[in-house]
LUMZALUM-447133 format. One line per 2 residues: number of its first residue (from 1); their letters; for each residue x, y, z of C-alpha. Coordinates in nm, 2 decimals, decimal comma. Each point is the difference from the previous one (the first is absolute). Last residue first. Layout:
NUM> a> X Y Z ~ ...
This chain:
503> an> -7,71 -5,25 1,76 ~ 0,35 -0,12 0,01
501> kv> 0,29 0,23 -0,08 ~ 0,23 -0,05 -0,30
499> rl> 0,35 0,15 -0,05 ~ 0,12 -0,06 -0,36
497> si> 0,35 0,03 -0,13 ~ 0,09 -0,05 -0,37
495> vs> 0,33 -0,05 -0,17 ~ 0,01 0,01 -0,38
493> ca> 0,19 -0,12 -0,30 ~ -0,31 -0,07 -0,21
491> pa> -0,31 0,16 0,14 ~ -0,20 -0,18 0,27
489> tl> -0,36 -0,01 -0,10 ~ -0,25 0,01 0,28
487> fi> -0,30 -0,18 0,15 ~ -0,05 -0,01 0,38
485> sd> -0,24 -0,26 0,15 ~ -0,30 0,05 0,23
483> dk> -0,24 -0,07 -0,28 ~ 0,14 0,29 -0,20
481> ve> 0,26 0,26 0,10 ~ 0,17 0,17 -0,30
479> ya> 0,36 0,11 -0,05 ~ 0,17 0,27 -0,19
477> tf> 0,05 0,23 0,29 ~ 0,37 -0,01 0,06
475> pm> 0,17 0,31 0,15 ~ 0,35 0,05 -0,13
473> ek> 0,35 -0,11 0,11 ~ 0,27 0,15 -0,21
471> vt> 0,21 -0,06 -0,31 ~ 0,07 0,31 -0,22
469> ep> 0,01 0,21 0,32 ~ 0,37 0,10 0,01
467> ad> 0,03 0,13 -0,36 ~ 0,32 0,21 -0,01
465> ft> 0,15 -0,18 0,30 ~ -0,10 -0,33 -0,16
463> nh> -0,28 -0,25 0,07 ~ -0,03 -0,33 -0,17
461> ah> -0,20 -0,17 -0,27 ~ 0,16 -0,30 -0,17
459> me> -0,29 -0,24 0,06 ~ -0,28 0,22 -0,12
457> et> -0,18 0,18 0,29 ~ -0,20 -0,11 0,30
455> li> -0,02 0,06 0,37 ~ -0,35 -0,02 0,14
453> sa> -0,20 0,11 0,30 ~ -0,31 -0,12 0,18
451> ti> -0,23 0,09 0,29 ~ -0,32 -0,21 0,03
449> ea> -0,29 0,02 0,25 ~ -0,29 -0,23 0,00
447> pk> 0,13 -0,33 -0,13 ~ -0,19 -0,29 0,15
445> lq> 0,23 -0,24 0,17 ~ -0,10 -0,36 0,05
443> af> 0,24 -0,22 -0,19 ~ 0,10 0,26 -0,25
441> si> 0,02 0,03 -0,38 ~ 0,23 0,22 -0,22
439> vv> -0,07 -0,01 -0,37 ~ 0,28 0,08 -0,23
437> pa> 0,04 0,11 -0,37 ~ 0,37 0,01 -0,08
435> de> 0,16 0,24 -0,25 ~ 0,27 -0,13 -0,23
433> ta> 0,33 0,17 -0,10 ~ 0,28 -0,04 0,26
431> sl> -0,19 -0,27 0,19 ~ 0,08 -0,02 0,37
429> nn> -0,33 0,14 0,12 ~ 0,05 0,06 0,37
427> lt> -0,27 -0,01 0,27 ~ 0,03 0,13 0,36
425> in> -0,31 -0,05 0,21 ~ -0,04 0,15 0,35
423> ly> -0,32 -0,09 0,19 ~ -0,09 0,28 0,24
421> gd> -0,11 -0,10 0,35 ~ 0,19 0,27 0,19
419> es> 0,24 -0,28 0,12 ~ 0,10 -0,06 -0,36
417> vs> -0,10 -0,29 -0,22 ~ 0,24 -0,15 -0,25
415> vs> 0,01 -0,10 -0,36 ~ 0,28 -0,09 -0,24
413> ed> 0,00 -0,01 -0,38 ~ 0,16 -0,10 -0,33
411> lf> -0,16 0,00 -0,34 ~ 0,10 -0,13 -0,35
409> pv> 0,21 -0,27 0,16 ~ 0,37 0,00 -0,11
407> qy> 0,20 -0,17 -0,27 ~ 0,37 0,02 -0,05
405> ed> 0,12 -0,33 -0,13 ~ -0,29 -0,06 -0,23
403> ea> 0,05 0,32 -0,20 ~ -0,13 0,36 0,00
401> gi> -0,23 -0,05 0,29 ~ -0,36 -0,07 0,11
399> ik> -0,17 -0,26 0,22 ~ -0,38 0,02 0,06
397> ng> -0,16 0,08 0,33 ~ -0,35 -0,17 -0,03
395> di> -0,05 0,00 0,37 ~ 0,21 0,24 0,20
393> ys> 0,07 -0,08 0,37 ~ -0,06 0,15 0,34
391> dv> 0,01 -0,08 0,37 ~ 0,06 0,28 0,24
389> le> 0,32 0,16 0,12 ~ -0,06 0,20 0,32
387> ad> 0,12 0,37 0,00 ~ 0,30 0,16 0,17
385> qh> 0,11 0,15 -0,33 ~ -0,24 -0,10 -0,28
383> hr> -0,12 0,37 -0,01 ~ 0,34 0,11 -0,13
381> ym> -0,04 -0,18 -0,33 ~ -0,10 0,31 -0,21
379> hf> 0,29 0,20 0,15 ~ 0,24 -0,28 -0,06
377> vh> -0,12 -0,02 -0,36 ~ 0,03 0,38 -0,04
375> yt> 0,36 -0,01 0,11 ~ 0,08 -0,28 -0,25
373> pt> -0,13 0,23 -0,28 ~ 0,27 0,25 0,11
371> ll> -0,06 0,32 0,20 ~ 0,21 0,30 -0,10
369> mk> 0,24 0,24 0,17 ~ 0,18 0,32 -0,12
367> pg> 0,23 0,20 0,23 ~ 0,31 -0,17 -0,14
365> et> -0,12 -0,30 -0,20 ~ -0,21 -0,24 0,21
363> lv> -0,17 -0,33 -0,06 ~ -0,26 -0,16 0,24
361> vs> -0,14 -0,35 0,02 ~ 0,32 -0,16 -0,11
359> ql> 0,05 -0,32 -0,18 ~ 0,38 0,02 -0,04
357> vn> 0,15 0,31 0,18 ~ -0,12 0,36 0,00
355> vm> -0,21 -0,03 0,32 ~ -0,15 -0,29 0,19
353> qa> 0,20 -0,30 -0,12 ~ -0,04 -0,29 -0,02
351> ic> -0,34 -0,10 0,14 ~ 0,00 -0,12 0,36
349> am> -0,21 -0,30 0,10 ~ -0,11 -0,10 0,35
347> kv> -0,20 -0,27 0,17 ~ -0,02 -0,26 -0,28
345> rd> -0,10 -0,33 0,15 ~ -0,38 0,02 0,07
343> ch> -0,01 0,30 -0,23 ~ 0,06 -0,22 -0,31
341> rn> -0,30 0,14 -0,19 ~ 0,09 0,35 0,09
339> fi> 0,36 -0,05 -0,10 ~ -0,12 -0,13 -0,34
337> nl> -0,23 0,29 -0,05 ~ 0,28 0,24 0,08
335> si> 0,22 -0,17 -0,26 ~ -0,25 0,01 -0,28
333> ga> -0,09 0,36 0,07 ~ 0,36 0,11 0,02
331> vl> 0,09 -0,19 -0,32 ~ -0,31 0,17 -0,16
329> ad> 0,12 0,34 0,10 ~ 0,35 -0,08 -0,13
327> rm> -0,14 -0,08 -0,34 ~ -0,20 0,33 0,02
325> tn> 0,34 0,17 -0,01 ~ 0,28 0,09 0,24
323> qq> 0,33 0,15 -0,11 ~ 0,33 -0,12 0,13
321> yl> 0,29 0,12 0,22 ~ 0,23 -0,28 0,11
319> fg> 0,26 0,24 0,14 ~ 0,30 -0,22 -0,09
317> pn> -0,07 0,04 -0,37 ~ 0,03 0,38 0,04
315> tg> -0,26 0,15 -0,23 ~ 0,03 0,08 -0,37
313> pe> -0,26 -0,25 -0,12 ~ -0,23 -0,11 0,28
311> vt> 0,13 -0,30 0,19 ~ -0,08 -0,35 -0,13
309> fw> -0,29 -0,16 0,18 ~ -0,06 -0,14 0,34
307> cg> -0,37 -0,04 0,08 ~ -0,12 -0,06 0,36
305> we> 0,10 -0,19 0,32 ~ 0,22 0,05 0,30
303> dv> -0,13 -0,05 0,36 ~ -0,20 -0,31 -0,07
301> im> -0,02 -0,08 0,37 ~ -0,15 -0,35 0,06
299> gi> -0,13 0,02 0,36 ~ 0,10 -0,25 0,27
297> kk> -0,29 -0,11 0,22 ~ -0,15 -0,20 -0,28
295> ep> -0,13 -0,28 0,22 ~ 0,18 -0,26 -0,21
293> dy> 0,34 0,17 0,07 ~ 0,28 -0,24 -0,08
291> ed> -0,16 -0,21 -0,28 ~ -0,23 0,29 -0,08
289> mi> 0,30 0,22 -0,09 ~ 0,09 -0,25 -0,27
287> ag> -0,36 0,02 -0,14 ~ 0,02 0,38 0,02
285> hr> 0,31 0,00 -0,22 ~ -0,20 -0,20 -0,25
283> si> -0,33 0,21 0,02 ~ 0,18 0,34 0,02
281> le> 0,21 -0,09 -0,31 ~ -0,30 -0,13 -0,19
279> dm> -0,20 0,31 0,05 ~ 0,30 0,23 -0,08
277> yr> 0,00 -0,16 -0,34 ~ -0,29 0,23 -0,08
275> ak> 0,25 0,28 -0,06 ~ 0,18 -0,22 -0,25
273> al> -0,33 -0,05 -0,19 ~ -0,06 0,38 0,01
271> tk> 0,34 0,07 -0,15 ~ -0,03 -0,27 -0,27
269> yw> -0,34 0,14 -0,09 ~ 0,13 0,35 -0,06
267> vk> 0,32 -0,14 -0,16 ~ -0,22 -0,17 -0,27
265> dd> -0,22 0,31 -0,04 ~ 0,30 0,22 -0,08
263> fd> 0,25 0,20 0,21 ~ 0,15 0,34 0,02
261> ta> -0,08 0,17 0,33 ~ 0,20 -0,17 0,27
259> sg> 0,25 -0,15 -0,24 ~ 0,14 -0,35 0,04
257> ki> 0,15 -0,20 0,28 ~ 0,31 -0,10 -0,20
255> dw> 0,22 -0,18 0,25 ~ -0,27 -0,11 0,25
253> ge> -0,24 -0,13 -0,27 ~ -0,22 0,17 -0,26
251> ph> -0,31 0,05 0,21 ~ 0,20 0,06 0,32
249> vy> -0,26 -0,01 0,29 ~ 0,18 0,02 0,34
247> yh> -0,03 -0,25 0,28 ~ 0,13 0,01 0,36
245> ls> -0,13 -0,20 0,29 ~ 0,04 0,07 0,37
243> lg> -0,06 -0,22 0,30 ~ -0,19 0,16 0,29
241> dl> -0,04 -0,02 0,38 ~ 0,32 -0,19 0,06
239> ll> 0,17 -0,19 0,29 ~ -0,31 -0,21 0,07
237> gs> 0,06 -0,26 0,27 ~ -0,26 0,16 0,24
235> gp> 0,27 0,10 0,25 ~ 0,36 -0,09 -0,10
233> qp> 0,11 -0,25 -0,27 ~ 0,23 -0,29 0,04
231> ak> -0,08 -0,15 -0,23 ~ -0,01 0,03 -0,38
229> fc> -0,28 0,22 -0,14 ~ 0,22 0,27 -0,14
227> te> 0,23 -0,24 -0,18 ~ -0,28 -0,19 -0,17
225> lv> -0,17 0,33 -0,08 ~ 0,31 0,14 -0,17
223> gk> 0,06 -0,33 -0,20 ~ -0,36 -0,04 -0,12
221> tw> -0,03 0,36 -0,11 ~ 0,34 -0,01 -0,17
219> fy> -0,07 -0,32 -0,18 ~ -0,33 0,15 -0,12
217> da> 0,19 0,25 -0,20 ~ -0,29 0,09 -0,23
215> vn> 0,02 0,38 0,02 ~ 0,29 0,10 0,23
213> ag> -0,07 -0,15 0,34 ~ -0,04 0,11 0,36
211> cc> 0,19 0,24 0,22 ~ -0,15 -0,02 0,35
209> ik> -0,23 0,28 0,13 ~ -0,02 0,07 0,37
207> rv> -0,31 0,17 0,15 ~ 0,10 0,26 0,25
205> pn> -0,23 -0,02 0,30 ~ -0,21 0,30 0,10
203> aa> -0,14 -0,07 0,35 ~ 0,31 -0,19 0,10
201> dy> 0,22 0,31 -0,08 ~ 0,37 -0,09 0,02
199> qr> -0,04 -0,31 -0,21 ~ 0,36 -0,06 -0,10
197> vy> 0,12 -0,07 -0,35 ~ 0,31 -0,17 0,15
195> tq> -0,14 -0,35 -0,05 ~ -0,09 0,09 -0,36
193> yr> 0,37 0,01 -0,08 ~ 0,09 -0,35 0,12
191> ry> -0,30 -0,19 -0,15 ~ 0,04 0,20 -0,32
189> ln> 0,37 -0,09 -0,02 ~ -0,10 -0,37 0,04
187> gy> -0,26 0,03 -0,28 ~ 0,25 0,19 -0,21
185> ye> 0,25 -0,28 0,01 ~ -0,27 -0,26 -0,06
183> pt> -0,15 0,19 -0,29 ~ 0,34 0,04 -0,17
181> mn> 0,13 0,36 0,00 ~ 0,08 0,23 -0,29
179> gg> 0,05 0,29 0,25 ~ -0,30 0,24 -0,02
177> cg> 0,04 0,05 -0,38 ~ -0,10 -0,36 -0,06
175> wn> -0,14 -0,28 0,23 ~ 0,00 0,27 0,28
173> en> -0,28 0,18 -0,19 ~ -0,05 0,23 0,30
171> gv> 0,11 -0,02 0,36 ~ -0,19 -0,04 0,32
169> gf> -0,31 0,20 -0,10 ~ -0,15 0,19 0,29
167> yd> -0,38 0,08 0,02 ~ -0,21 0,23 0,21
165> lk> 0,26 0,23 0,15 ~ -0,18 0,26 0,21
163> wp> 0,23 0,29 0,08 ~ 0,18 0,08 0,32
161> ae> -0,04 0,34 0,18 ~ 0,29 0,23 0,04
159> hg> 0,05 0,09 -0,37 ~ 0,25 0,27 -0,05
157> nk> 0,34 -0,16 -0,07 ~ 0,09 0,00 0,37
155> ar> -0,33 -0,18 0,06 ~ 0,10 -0,28 -0,24
153> ld> 0,34 -0,02 0,15 ~ -0,15 -0,04 0,35
151> am> -0,22 -0,28 -0,13 ~ 0,30 -0,16 -0,16
149> ps> 0,21 0,01 0,32 ~ -0,28 -0,10 0,23
147> vg> -0,25 0,19 0,22 ~ -0,36 -0,07 -0,08
145> nf> -0,24 -0,05 -0,29 ~ 0,18 -0,23 -0,24
143> ti> -0,15 -0,02 -0,36 ~ 0,21 0,16 -0,27
141> ye> 0,35 0,02 0,17 ~ -0,05 -0,35 0,15
139> vw> -0,10 -0,14 -0,34 ~ 0,31 0,16 -0,15
137> es> 0,22 -0,12 0,29 ~ -0,10 -0,36 -0,07
135> me> 0,07 0,03 -0,37 ~ 0,34 0,15 0,06
133> qv> 0,09 -0,26 0,27 ~ -0,10 -0,29 -0,23
131> tg> 0,24 0,14 -0,26 ~ -0,05 0,14 -0,35
129> sg> 0,13 -0,09 -0,34 ~ -0,27 -0,24 -0,12
127> vn> -0,22 0,00 0,31 ~ -0,11 0,37 -0,02
125> gn> -0,35 0,07 0,12 ~ -0,32 0,08 -0,19
123> vy> -0,24 0,24 0,17 ~ -0,38 -0,03 -0,05
121> tk> -0,20 0,28 0,16 ~ -0,38 0,03 0,00
119> cg> -0,17 0,30 -0,17 ~ -0,14 0,34 0,10
117> lq> 0,18 0,15 -0,30 ~ 0,14 0,29 0,21
115> ec> 0,10 -0,24 0,27 ~ 0,16 -0,23 -0,26
113> le> 0,20 0,29 -0,14 ~ 0,12 0,11 0,35
111> ff> 0,09 -0,36 0,06 ~ 0,22 -0,01 -0,31
109> eh> 0,15 0,34 0,07 ~ 0,11 -0,11 0,35
107> tg> 0,15 -0,32 -0,13 ~ 0,19 0,15 -0,29
105> fs> -0,04 0,25 -0,29 ~ 0,29 0,24 0,00
103> nd> 0,22 -0,31 -0,05 ~ 0,22 0,19 -0,26
101> et> -0,02 -0,29 -0,24 ~ 0,25 0,02 -0,29
99> vg> -0,10 -0,17 -0,33 ~ 0,12 -0,33 -0,12
97> gw> -0,32 -0,05 -0,20 ~ -0,18 -0,24 0,23
95> ht> 0,18 -0,28 0,17 ~ 0,33 0,18 0,10
93> ni> -0,18 0,29 0,16 ~ 0,31 0,18 0,10
91> mr> 0,01 0,15 0,35 ~ 0,00 0,34 0,17
89> kr> 0,02 0,01 0,38 ~ -0,23 0,24 0,18
87> se> 0,17 0,32 0,13 ~ -0,21 0,25 -0,18
85> kp> -0,32 -0,19 0,08 ~ 0,04 0,03 0,37
83> gi> -0,07 -0,34 0,16 ~ -0,12 -0,32 -0,17
81> gd> 0,06 -0,16 -0,34 ~ 0,35 -0,14 0,04
79> kw> -0,12 -0,18 0,32 ~ -0,23 -0,21 -0,22
77> hy> 0,26 -0,19 -0,19 ~ -0,14 -0,09 -0,34
75> ed> 0,17 -0,26 -0,21 ~ -0,25 -0,27 0,05
73> af> -0,30 0,24 -0,02 ~ 0,11 0,13 -0,34
71> cg> -0,09 -0,33 -0,16 ~ -0,36 0,07 0,08
69> gp> -0,03 0,23 0,19 ~ -0,02 0,29 0,24
67> wr> -0,30 -0,04 0,07 ~ -0,35 -0,16 -0,02
65> lv> -0,31 0,21 0,03 ~ -0,34 -0,11 0,14
63> pi> -0,37 0,08 -0,04 ~ -0,01 0,25 -0,29
61> km> -0,35 0,15 -0,01 ~ 0,01 0,12 -0,37
59> ek> -0,09 0,34 0,14 ~ 0,29 -0,02 0,23
57> la> 0,23 -0,08 -0,29 ~ -0,12 0,30 -0,19
55> dv> 0,05 0,24 0,30 ~ 0,35 -0,14 0,06
53> vd> 0,09 0,06 -0,37 ~ -0,13 0,35 -0,01
51> kr> 0,16 0,09 0,34 ~ 0,35 -0,11 -0,09
49> mg> 0,16 -0,10 0,32 ~ 0,28 0,23 0,13
47> nv> -0,17 0,09 0,33 ~ -0,32 0,07 -0,18
45> np> 0,07 0,08 -0,36 ~ -0,10 0,24 -0,28
43> id> 0,28 -0,02 -0,27 ~ 0,23 0,30 0,05
41> sn> 0,21 -0,23 0,21 ~ 0,15 0,10 0,33
39> eg> -0,15 -0,27 0,21 ~ 0,13 -0,28 -0,22
37> vy> -0,14 -0,14 -0,32 ~ -0,12 -0,34 0,13
35> lg> -0,26 -0,23 -0,17 ~ 0,10 0,01 -0,36
33> ey> 0,29 0,24 -0,03 ~ 0,21 -0,22 0,24
31> ic> -0,19 -0,31 0,11 ~ -0,11 -0,15 -0,33
29> rg> 0,24 0,19 -0,24 ~ 0,24 -0,28 -0,07
27> lh> 0,00 -0,26 0,27 ~ 0,00 0,05 0,38
25> ea> -0,30 -0,23 0,03 ~ -0,37 0,08 0,05
23> fh> -0,24 -0,29 0,00 ~ -0,38 0,01 0,03
21> gy> -0,28 -0,19 0,17 ~ -0,35 -0,10 -0,12
19> ie> 0,02 -0,34 0,15 ~ 0,07 0,19 0,32
17> pn> -0,38 0,07 0,04 ~ -0,04 -0,37 0,09
15> ih> -0,28 -0,16 -0,19 ~ -0,18 -0,23 0,24
13> gk> -0,11 -0,35 -0,12 ~ -0,25 -0,21 -0,18
11> kr> -0,34 0,16 0,08 ~ -0,30 -0,18 -0,14
9> ke> -0,31 0,23 0,03 ~ 0,10 0,21 -0,30
7> ni> -0,03 -0,29 -0,23 ~ 0,09 0,18 -0,33
5> vl> -0,04 -0,14 -0,35 ~ 0,15 0,21 -0,28
3> ka> -0,17 -0,12 -0,31 ~ 0,16 0,03 -0,35
1> m> -0,23 0,08 -0,29
């Protein structure tokens, strides 16, 4: 029997709510049809936003939303998406499917969506094909409260008061689709562009996100930070509040990727092992960041992560639409546990993407909507938001897998304590076939009140529009409290959440 040992008295860091963030790009049916249907749609909406999707995301407690991209960000010119919708400029989405964008979802619509969701805002600016002036004017349009050309234009377009802009990304993937730049070149561009991301509201500063590495490109991380930390630097010497990191799980490699629903045990373990690689990436990129920022003032921002499989048969390859199984649920559980455990450095993470694209939490088809297994994991983990990470480890945690190269621990966990005094435990059984008896022990806590839920099915299980509740979160009561410990069996292929209150 494995033993989960928790020292609830030893706090190790604060878990930012933004670690549970999401990403919505102008890609496929994420924005249009997924989040936005327009005010005249027969689908119930509030100011054009799908009511069923917004309600689901609010229940999941979404903390922050990143927009408009992604690769799309570095070809997006924000002035095309403001003003009367009938006169907005149409454009070709050259990155994703070659479809025509009518720009009916722009700046005003994004902030309307975030207001409905009650979440923070993360806007990605255009460095690849945009100018410093364009970026500067966008920040002025969004945040300036006074008389100025951009504030006047915002008022003319129907929104007199400024919005709150929480995060601003200066470019995206500038090592690739954002301009194929070298780290030194981008680092110097970043220094220039971020200068003009003005702080018009001192009480609500815009936090600036610098474009970080793709996967294990430590050369990029080193080069960008070296350039950004060169003198002369104004003020505190920090030009950035965050450095991004992108990593997608491709079980069969970048070119092949593999099916979202048709896989065997070997691919199951390969996928989970690749998800666990995130831990090494954070540690190694974090070590480079420590050289320049030992006090950890700069957050690591993992603003694109998740599974990337082959698109569903018969769908547009450029739309990146894929199904979502219990395998995705375990990848989400593993990843969120990793982010929790690295909360001293990881300050935000955004799964890609929210609706109808890659590892989505929601899928839509016309008026129909369903919640994916990944949605339920985010819902189960929501209590970690704004909580304090506490010390935990699993004694007797054996190693499992289909072959030596792709092995994973039997169990995976993270534990936090909320302000209300509840201890939050998230526990994953990574085995595709074997149940795991577990005893949970505490330093001093005596379990008096327990609320628990579970997500479990066989590894290929997923929800469809004909059967939307095949996989769903269920109450979990199969535990026993004895000698101030909790005894339970974690079923194969499962995610369990427990909230425990002291006596």
